[in-house]
N, C-alpha and C positions, 0 to 999 in steps of 0.2 A: 624446535619450532613446529615440527610436523604434528606433534600431539595437540597443541592448541588449535591448529588449523583443522585437523580431523574432528576434534571435539566441537568446534564452531559449526562445521558443516553438518554433522549429525544432529546437533541441537537445533539448528535452523530448520532442517528437514522434518524433525520430530514436531517442532512447534508449528510448522506449516501444515502438517497433517491434522493437528488439533484445531488450528484456526480454520481449516476448511469445514470442520464440524460446527464451530462457532458461527461462521458466516452463513451456513445453511440453516441452523436452528434458531439463531437469535431473532431474525426478522419474523419468524413464525411463532414466537413466544414460547418456544420449547426449551427444556432444560439442556444445558450444554454438557452435563456430566452423566446423565442417565436418560434413557437406557443406552446400551452400547450401540454402535453404528449398525445400521441395517441397510440392505439393498433396497432402494426406493421402489423397485419393480416387484420383486418376490417377497420382500420384507423378511428375508432370512438374515439372522444376526451374522455379522461378519466376524469370522474367527480371527484371533490375534495374528496367526501366520499370514492372513490375507490383508492385514492392516499395517504392514511395514511400509514406511515412506518410500516411494519410488520403486523399490525392489518388488513389492507385491504386484504393483501395476504391470511391471515388465513380465514377471513370471506368469501372470494371469492373462497376458496379452491384451490388457485393457478391458477385460470383461468380467462380470460376476461369475464366480465358480459354479453357482447353483442354477441360474436361469440364463446366463449368457448375455445379460443386458450390458450394453457398452458403458464403461465408466468414463465420464468426461475427462478429457486430457488436461483440462485446466487444473485439476487437483494435483497430479504429479508435477506439472509445470510450476505450480505455486510452491510445492515442497522444494523442488530444485532451485527455484529462484530465491527463496528465502535462505536456503543454505548457502547459496553463492553470495548473497548480500551480507550474511553474517561473516563469512570468510573475508570478503573485501573490507568490511568495517574493521575487522581485527587487524588486517595488514595496514590499512591506511592510518588508523588511529592507535597504532601499537603502543605508544608511550603515554596514551591518555585513556585510562580505564573508564573515566566518566563519559568520555565521548563514545567509547565502544558501547556502553550500556545504553546511552541515549540513542545511538544509531540503531541498535537492535530493537529497542522499544518502538522507534519510528517505523522501522521496516515492518514490524508486526502489525502496526496500525494500517499501513498502506496495503499490506497483503490482505487483511481482513476486509477492508472497505472495497477493494477491487472485486472480491468475490461477491459481497453483498450487492454491490451495484450491478454487476453482471447478471446475477441470478434473480434479484428482487427489485432492481432499480431503486435502491434505498441505501443511504449511508446513515446507519443508526446512531442516535445519541448515546446508546449503551456501549458503543465502541469509542466514540469521540470523547465523551466526558472522562471515562477512566484513563484514556490515553493522554488527555490534557493534564490531568492530575499527576500521572506518572512523569510526564515531561517536566512539569513544574518542580516536582520533588527532586528529580535527577539533576536538573540544572541548579537548583538551590543548594544541593549538597556538593556538587562537583565544580560549579562555576558561578558562584553567587554574584560576582562582580558583573558578569555578562547577562544576568537576569533582566535588567531593564531593557537592553537591546532586544531580547527575545520577546518581551511583552509588547514593545512598540511594533516589532515586525508582525506579531500576531494580530494586533489591532489594525495595522495598515492592510494586511492581506485580507482580513475579514471585511474591512470597509470597502476595499477595491472591488471584491467580488459581490458584495451586497449591493453596491451601486449598479453593477452590471445586471444583477438579478432584478433590480427595480426597473431598469430600462428595458430589459428583454426577459421577462419572467418565464417564457416558454423555453428558453435555451439554457437557463441556469437555475438549479434548485437550491433550496436553503441548505441541504446536506452538503452540496459543493462549497457553499459559502462558509459553513462552519468548519469543513475540512481544511479550507485555505487558512483559516485562523489557527488551527492546530499545526499545520505545516509551518506557519510563521513562528509559532512558539518553539518548535523543534529546531528550525533552520536559522533563525535570526535573519540577518540581511540576505542570506543565501536564498530566501524565499522568493526574491524578485526574479532571478534567473530561473528558478523552479517553475514559477507561474508562466514565465515566457515560454519555456519548453513545453509546458502543458498545453497552452493555447496553440502553439505552433504544431505540435503533434496532432492535436484534435482537428485543426484546420486541414492538415495534410490528409488525415483519414477521411475527412469530409470530401475533399477533392477526389480522392480515390473512389469513393462511393458514387460521386457524380459522374466520373468518367466511366464507371462500370454500369450504372443503372440509369443514368440520365435523369430526367425529371422525377422518376420513381424514387430516387434517393431520398427525397423529402419525407417519404413515408417510413424510412428506417429511423427508429429511435435509438440513438447511440448515447449510452451513459458517459458522463464526463469524468466520473471518479477515477477510472483506470488511467486516464490521461494526466490527471492531477497526481496520481501515484507515480507515474513515469517521471513527471517533472520533479517530484519529491526526491526520487532516487538520484536524478541528475544534480539537484541542488545539494544533496547530502555529500556527494563525492567531489564535485567540481564547482559548486555554487559560489564559494568564497573566492576561488580563483577567477571566475567569470566576473564577479563583482569588482575585484581588484583591477582586472584588465580594463573594465569599463571606466572606473573612477580615475585610474592612472592615465588612460588615454584621452579622456574628455574633460577632466577637471584639474589635471596637474598644471602647475604654472610653467 
């Protein structure tokens, strides 16, 4: 069992490194395959030895080898996080290969939009559309009987956040609305607790900002995508259990 775990961790970290490039370049309209990664400060091409997930960051102490520019910590954190989610998905869905692949695809989507929203305040359609297509294909091949539930959940999640966006457009962008729909597609009924955790974590962060900055907190623009991503991970691993707990507790005879 050690070999699959190690493989999953390394695969997740390697894909996390690639997705950080995707997240940086895609909103700028740049190619995600060429040219090779460069330091944004000195524009020196990053050598392969300096582009190893997590390890290179630690060896370089978080700075460019050539100019000393600090490398944002969110990149190795993304690599570590995606590796951890890949391993957790393998362990939780060990006997369900389709669920493992679905969880990995979902985690990659959440990782990418987290970075694009943090860096560019944008959740690109070029991430969401291929993700939705991949999710549909995986579900159709691995769990065709469950596809209607996933489609209904996608429509419900999209509709709920679309209504919020209509009521309060300054607090909810259409990227968030479309992401909620994709989350519903992947999670099925587990999207309900996922959205609950997303809004709760976002509200908690807002309270922390108010406590720290007072009225000035209103000037801080906080993207909601990372909170949706957090809720998505919660929904992925414990969303069904939360939904069962709720329905058994409130609707059981």
